[in-house]
N, C-alpha and C positions, 0 to 999 in steps of 0.2 A: 504494500500500500504506500502510495506516494505521500511524503510528509508535507504538511502545509508550508507554503512559501511566504516569507515576510520581506517587504521592501523597507529598508532603512535609508532615510534621506537626511544627511547632516554634513556640514562642511568641516566639522572638527574631526580629524582623523582618530584621535584618542577615543572620543565618545563613540564613533562608528565601530571601532574595534571592540570596545566594551560591550556594546549592544549586540554585536555579531557573536561574540563568544557566549554571552548569556543565552541568546536565543538558540544557538546551536546545541548548547547543553540541554535545552528543553526538547530536543529532538526535531527542530524545525530547520528548513532550508532558508538561507538568507541571501538577498541581493542588497548591495550597498550603492548609493549614489551620493555625489557631493554637491549637486546643484539641481535646480528645477529642470533644466534641459536634459540632464542625465536621467532624472526620475521619469520624465515623460517618455523617454526612449524605452526604459524598462517596462513601463505600463503598456506601451504599444506592443511589446513582444510577449509578455507573460501575464498570467492571472495570479493575483495575490490574495491571501486570506486576511492580510492586514498591511496597511501602509503606515509607517511611523516617520513623521517629518518634523524637522526643526522649524521654528517660525521665521528665523532670519537666515536667508541663503544668499550666496554671492550674486545671483542673477534675479532675485525677487524675494517675495514673501511666501512662506509656507501656506498662508491662507488661500493663495491662488490655487495651489495644488488641492487643498481641501475642497474648494468649490468645483474644480474639474472632476475630481474623483466622485464627489457626491452626485454630480450631474450625469456622468457617463458610466461609472462603475458602481451601480447602486447596491450590489451585493458585496462590495469590498469596504469594510470599515476603515476609516483613516483616523489616526490619533496624532496629536501635536505635542512637541516638546517646547515649553516656554521657559523664559528666564525667570529666576527667582523673583517673586514679588510682582510678576506681570499678570495679575489676575484679569485685567481688562482684555489682554490678548487671548487668554484661555476662554473667556466668555464669548468674545467675538468669533473664535474658531468653532465653538459649540453651536452658535447660532448659524454659522455658515454650513454646518452639516457634519462637523467632526464627531466621531464616536466618543472620544475621551481625550484626556490630556495628561501629561506628566510635567512636573516642575523640576528645573535644575537646582541642585545636583540630583540626577536621576537616582531614585532609590530602587534597587534591584527587586526587592520584595513587591513594591508597587508595580514595577514593570511586569513581573511574572503574573500578578493578579489581573492586570489589565489585558495582557495577551491572552490569558485563558478565557476571560470574558469575551474578548473579540472573536476568538476561535469558536466558541459556543454559538455566538450570533451568526457567524459566517456559515457554520454547518446548518443551523436552523433555516436560514434564508436560502441556502443552496438547495435545501429540500422543499422549498416553496411553502414553508409553514407560517412564516411571520406575516406575509403580505397577502395571503390568499383570501378570497371572499368568505370562506368558511371561518377564518379567524375573526373577521368583523361580525359575522353572524352569531358567534358564540359569546358576544358581549353580555355583561350583566346589566347594561343600560338598555331598558326596554323602550321601544317606540319605532314607528315607521315614518314619522314626519321627516321632511327633508333636513331639518336642523339636527335631528338625532342620527340620521344616516351619515351626515357630514362629520358629526362628532366622533362616531365610531371609526370612520376612516382616518381621522386625525390621530386617534389613539393608536391605531395599528402602525402608523408612520412614526409616532413618537417612541414606540416600544423598541426600535432598533438603535436608539442612541443611549448614551450614559448621561446626557445633559439633564441637569435638574429641571423639574417641571413644577410650575406654580399653578394649582388648580383654583379657580375663583368661581364663586357661585353663591346663591342665597342658601340659607339654612334649609336642609331637607331636599336639596336638588340632586344629591347622589355623588358628592365629591369623593367619598371613600370607594364607592363602586368604580368610579373612573380610574382611581389610583390602582385598584386591584386588577382592572383590565389591562392597564399599561404593564404591570408586572407579569400578568399571565401571558401576554403576547410577546414578551421579551425573552432573551436568552437566559434570563435569571429565573424563569418560571419554576424551575425545580428547586430553587433556593428560598429562604424564608421571606415572608412579607410581614413586616411589623408595623402596626398602626398605633400611633401615640397621640392621645388628646392632650395637647400642651396646656390647655386651660384647666385640666383636672388634677395636675400634679402640684402639691405644695412647693413653694419656692425653695424652702430649706432642703428639700429632698431631690431637687432637679438634677444636680450634678451627679449624684450617686445613681439616680435612675437612668440617666442618659449614658454615662460612661462606666458605671460599675464601681466597685470598691474592693479594697483589700481587707482581710481579716484584721480586726483591731483598729481600723481607721477611725472609728468613732464608737461611742457607746451603743451596744446592740449589734455591732458588726462581728458576728461570731464565726463567719466563714467568708471566703472569697465569693464575690458575686459579679456576674457579667451585667452590663447595662444594655440599653436598647441598641446601641451601635454594634456591640459584639453579637447580640442575638440576631441582628439582621445581616451579619457579615456574609458577603457573597450574593445578597439579595437586595431588597428594597426597604427603605425606612420612610414611612409616611408621617409627616409632622402635621397633624390636624389642628386647626385653629392656631396656627403658628404666630399670629399677631398677638396672642395672649402671653407670649414669652416675656419675662422681665428682661430689662436691658443688660443686666449683668450676665444672664445666661445666654443672651444673644452673642456676646463677645466670645464665649467659650464654644458656642455652636459654630460660629464662623470659622474659628481656627480648626475645629475638627473637620469641617467640610473642605477647607482649603488644603490642609496638610494631609488629610485622610489618615490621620493618626489620632488616637485618644489615649488619655492617661487616667487610669482609675484613681478614685479618691484613696489617698494613702500610698499610692505607688510612686516610684521615682523615675520610671521609664515609660515611654509611650509605646503603644503597640499599633501596627498597621491594621486598617479596616477597609474592606472593599464594599462600599454601600452606595446605592443610588438613592438620592434624596428626592422625595416628592412632597411638596408642601401644599397645604390647603387652608383657605380661610374664607369666611363670608364677609370680612371687612375689606375696605379698600386700602391695600398696603401702601400705595403711593401717598394717600392722605395721612396714614400713620407715620410715614417718614417725614412728611412736612410738619407734623405736629410734634416730632421728636420722640414718638413712642416706639419707633422701630428704626434700627440702624440702616443707613443707606447702603453701606457696603454689604451687609447681609441680604438686603433686598435685591441688589444686583446679582448676588451669587445664587439666590434661590429662583429668581425670576428670569432665568435664561430663556425658557420657553413658557408661554402662558397659555393655559387651556381654560376657556370659559364654558361653564355649564349653563345652559338656558334654563330659566325658571319655567315651571309647569304652565303658566299662563301664556307662554310663547309657543307652546306645542299642545294645545287643547285637543287636537285630533287624536292624541295618544291616550287620552283619559279612558276611553273604552277598553283598549287593550290592557292598560295598567290595572284598571279595576278588575277585569277578569282574572288576571294573574294574582292580584292581592286577595280577592275573594276566595279563590281556590286554595290559597294558603291559610286563610283565616277561618274558613268554614270547618265545622266539626267533621271528624272522619266519617265517611260514608254518606255525607250530605252535600248538597250543592246550593250555592247562593248566586243570585243574578240581580242585576239592576233593572228596574222597569224603564221603559223608554223615557218617561217623564223625569225620572231620577237622573238618568244619564244627561239629559238636556240641562237639568239644574246644575249638575257638576260642571258642565262645559261653560256655563255662564258665571261660574264662581272664580274669584281672583286668586285663590290659593296662596296666601302670604307664607304658608309653611311648606308649600310645594308637595313633593311626593310623600314626605313623611306625614304631612297633614292629611293628605288623601287617605293614607292607610289608617290614620287615627279616626277619621270620619267614618270610613267603611267598617272598622272594627266596632265602633259604637252603634252604627246603623244595623249591623248584623244582629245585635242583641234585641232590637225592637222589631225586626222584620217578621212578617207572617209567612209561613211556609217557604222561607228562604228567598222571597221576592222583596227587594228593598224599594220602598216607595219614597216619594219626595219628603214626606213628613219624617221618615226614619232618619234622614240625613241630618236634620236639625241645623240647617244652614242659616236660618233666619237671623240668629243672634250674631253671626259673623260674616254676613253677606256683603258688608261694605267693601268698596274697592280698596285694594291694598295700599294705594297712594294716600288714602285718608288716614292710615294708621301712623301714629307718631313714631319717629325714630328713637331707638333706645338712647338714653342719656347716661353716661358713665358717672353717676354721682350717688351718694348715700340715699337709701330709700327713706323718705320722711315717715312720720308716724302714720299719716293717712296717705294712701296712694291717690294722688291728685291728677294723674294723667287722664285726659279725656278720651273715652273710647266710644265709638258709635254703636253701642249695643243697648238693648233694652235694660232698664234698671232692674236689679234683682228685687224680688218681693221683700217687704220689710221683715216678715217673720223669718227669712232665711239669712239675714245679716249676721255675720260672725260676731262673737263676743269680743269686747275690747281686749287689746293686748295687756298682759300682766303689768302692773305698775308697782314699783317699790316706793313706799313712803320716804319722804326726804329724811336723810340722816340714818337710814337703815341700809343694810346690805343684804343681797340674796344669800341664802344658805349655800347654793351651788351656782357659781357664775355660768358654767357650761349649760346647765339645765335651764337657767333663766334665758340665756341667749337663744337656745333652741326653741323655747316657748315663743319668744318674740319673732324669730325667723319663721316658725311654723304658722303663726297668726298672719304675718304679712303675705306668705304664699297662699294661704287659704283665702284671703281677701282678693288677691289677684285672680285666683281661680273662680271665685264667685262672680267677680265682675265680668268674666269672659265665658260664663256658663260652662266652666271646666274645659275650655279650649286651651290646652297646655302650650300650644305654639304662641297664641296671643298673650297668654299669661307671662311667658318667658320674655316677650318683647316689652311688656309693661314693666317688668322688673329689671330690664337692662342686662339680662344674662342669656346664655345660649340654651337651646332646648335640652341638650345633654346635661347641662349644669342643673336645670330645673328638675329633670327626671332623677338625677342623683340625689338632690336635696329632698325630693318627695320620698324616695326610698329610705333615706337615712332618717327622716323625721316621721316616717310611717303615716304619710298622707295618702288617702285613697279617695277615689271618686265616689260620691254618695250614691246609694242605691235608690234611684228615682225612676 
């Protein structure tokens, strides 16, 4: 069996020789070129499993070769070697179509990891698996609207690169599903996919959770433990709600992404990691940068390729198909549930501020009230939340006042169902248990928000200025359940 052939393009003889020796020891055939002209001649004569080029060459820039290979040799991944600290050049190369990059001085461990990943991708694409129509058809993102078909095609194309992807979209639009699809269609599909909710990790534990720790690094560290980066090694790490990261953690994350090395808490040496990073957020990261809540350098590092997920109101034709799939999953075993034509029309006229997640919530509730498995308009209970999404106030990141004063276009709750006032401590006295007292206050505020929105958790989360996942976590922790009505 013929060994894969690699093309190394660099004008430094010493570096060419080092790369040549390393790749040959990996069982690969290697051709070397010292200029763009020589590289083009090699590409015209042979087919390569990987092209590795320096960014600065005697007769031009390596990014020119990147564009040419990306355009004419689609099954050949190309990686670039950049000077130390030239992060902008690496980002530009990734946007131009580069598979990956290495920084000088070249670390041989990183080189080997990158080459192995490139060879897996070349083998997959050579077999026609990565870009076939069947790959797009196997997506977790359901829908036949033109915008969804285009989205699935984008995902298949993005899967062939190592470039970081920033997924944007409203809450409930399926950002994690898109990230899982990118991973599943890539050469890393047989490696781990680790999804991390950045807004759900206490700030004091973030470094240990992301990078791991050594035994004895702090009180309670009874054994060595890997972090998210080590757990995702060779695969994909998804940073969900990345805008919620504190600034101090953003600095450490930037270094880990740039250097591809992490140091456990309590360790003295760094260890290499091979991770593709996909970030996601429902917030506008560019605005967060302008307001000083998100580092600009990390923004440019994560936002190499942006993938926008459309809200459900932009693809209302998919509601019928989505509802059928959701009802099949939600219905009790052995039974079947369907939407009446009138109910389907009502859903198609609804704004869905909570997107697919809200649709699932509505259908789950409606299924409990449906007669003989047929969901009518009344079962959907859309009346209280049928206002257009633009009429809903944007969440304001500030402390929740004693009374929730945000105006919501819903019917007022009956007087007899108003929650009891929050617990009050007389002046000069202290609660017997501060945690219990704070839990009581938080529980009461969440109940008020749920009452105002007729227990629509998506709208309640927006009232409170928190994400849907954060609200769901708090409801579970505080043992808050929907009333049996």
